[in-house]
C-alpha positions, 0 to 999 in steps of 0.5 A: 352817215356820209355818202362818201363813207357809204360809197367806200364801204360799198365798193369794199363789199362789192369787191368781196362779193365779186371775188366770191362769184368768180372763185378768186380769193377776196384778199387778192381782189381787194389787193388790186384796188385798195380802197382808202376807208379813212374819210378825208385822209388827205385833209383836202376836202372842205368837210373835216367833221370825220376827224375829231380833235380832242385835248389841246384843240388850239394846238392843231388845225387843218390848213394849207401848208407849203409842203406835202407828201403827195401834192395837195394843199392841206395838212393837219399842222400842229404847234404851241408855245406851251405844253399841249396834248391832243388826239385827232382821230375818226371811227370807221364803221361797217367793216367786214372782217379781215386784216387792215393796214393803217398808215400816215405821213408826218414831219416835224422838229421833234422833241415830243414826249409822245407821238404815235399812230394808233388803232383801237376799239376794233376788238383787240388791244390797241396798236400803236406805232411811235413816230420820230420827227427829224426836221422840216420836210423830212416826211416819214410813214408810220404804219400798223399792219396787224388790225384784225377785225372781226365782223362781229365788231365791225368798227375801228378808231384810227388816229394820231396822239401827240403830247408836246412841249413848248414850241413843238411842231409838225404836220400830218398827211395822207392817212390811209386805212385799207383792207389787206387780207383775211384775219391772221390765223397764225401768230406773228413773232413779238419781241417784249421791250426791256424796261429801265427804271431807277429808284433810291436806296431802300425805296422799292422800285416802281415796276410798270403794270404793262410792257410793250409787245413789239411785232417784228415785222412792222415794229408796231406794238401793243401794251400787254399786262405783265406780272413781276416776281416778288422783289425782296427789300434786300435787293434795293438796300445797296446801290448798283443794279439788279434785274426783275423777271416778269410773265407777260400775258399771252406771251412765252417770252419774259419781260426783263426790268433792269433797276438802278439803285442810287443814293439820294442827291446830296445837294440839300439846299437845291443850289445845283452844287454839292458844297459846304452849305450842304455838309453844314446841313448834315452836321446840323441834323446829325443824330436825327432819326425816324420818330424824333421831333424834327425828322420830317425836316431832317430826313433830307439829310438822310442821304443813304435813306436808312432812317437816321442821320450819321457819319455815313451820310457825311461820308456820302456827301463828301464823296459827292463833293469830290466827284463834283 
């Protein structure tokens, strides 16, 4: 174990012990002198081993940069010419029970598929906070404040996950993990994020198995299992929208999914336009249907996805030609 880790956890334990002797609420005593339990949270120490990088390790490194949130000379910076996906994390052990706060400062160009702060393996569901980047030196702080650790677990893994596209860049600095009080005795209000999905006519929509349950105070979230009501086939047998209700595990608030049902694209030859060439393909495959010898290929001309190519598909294609 690291000497610095022992020092930090010893100070935290001592604060709780001294407060108990004096009759002062331990949570208030700790609030006076918050201890950052994240090792090398500012990335300034020569020993970077507390941080474990997994995934596309070549996309991120701890290095000297030319701008920071609170001074210093180093941060964890990332960039890649091709798509990448990494996590940078550390596991903190020996934690007394209580409620903890995790925060981090980040800046970047934006455009990542996934960019989030997370805390996991602490005895509860993984908590996350989405990170939005808006440009160079536009530092923003993300935080999680509902990390409730019981002494029977005593550990927590903290970190940041980034899944980026070609050329995405950014940097991370000043990660803090502090105890802010006793474990929560009352539930904190949560909102269930609505779901937007799309499907093709006559194809059942793929509903997610989990939804985001978002804390109203710090906007961090956890993913929670959901059970959806049965969706009947006639519901997606026509274009338009419909809603599906779901029961969220551990919540009285229902999940709501809005499904959009559309026709298949009439761009049959993939030339990015709907024109007479596509019309000719529908004409060529007229009368083909499920079970005919050429259906595996002809199915692309079944624009309304009803199992056979007929005049209705010609009509749908012409409508898309006119709109184009």
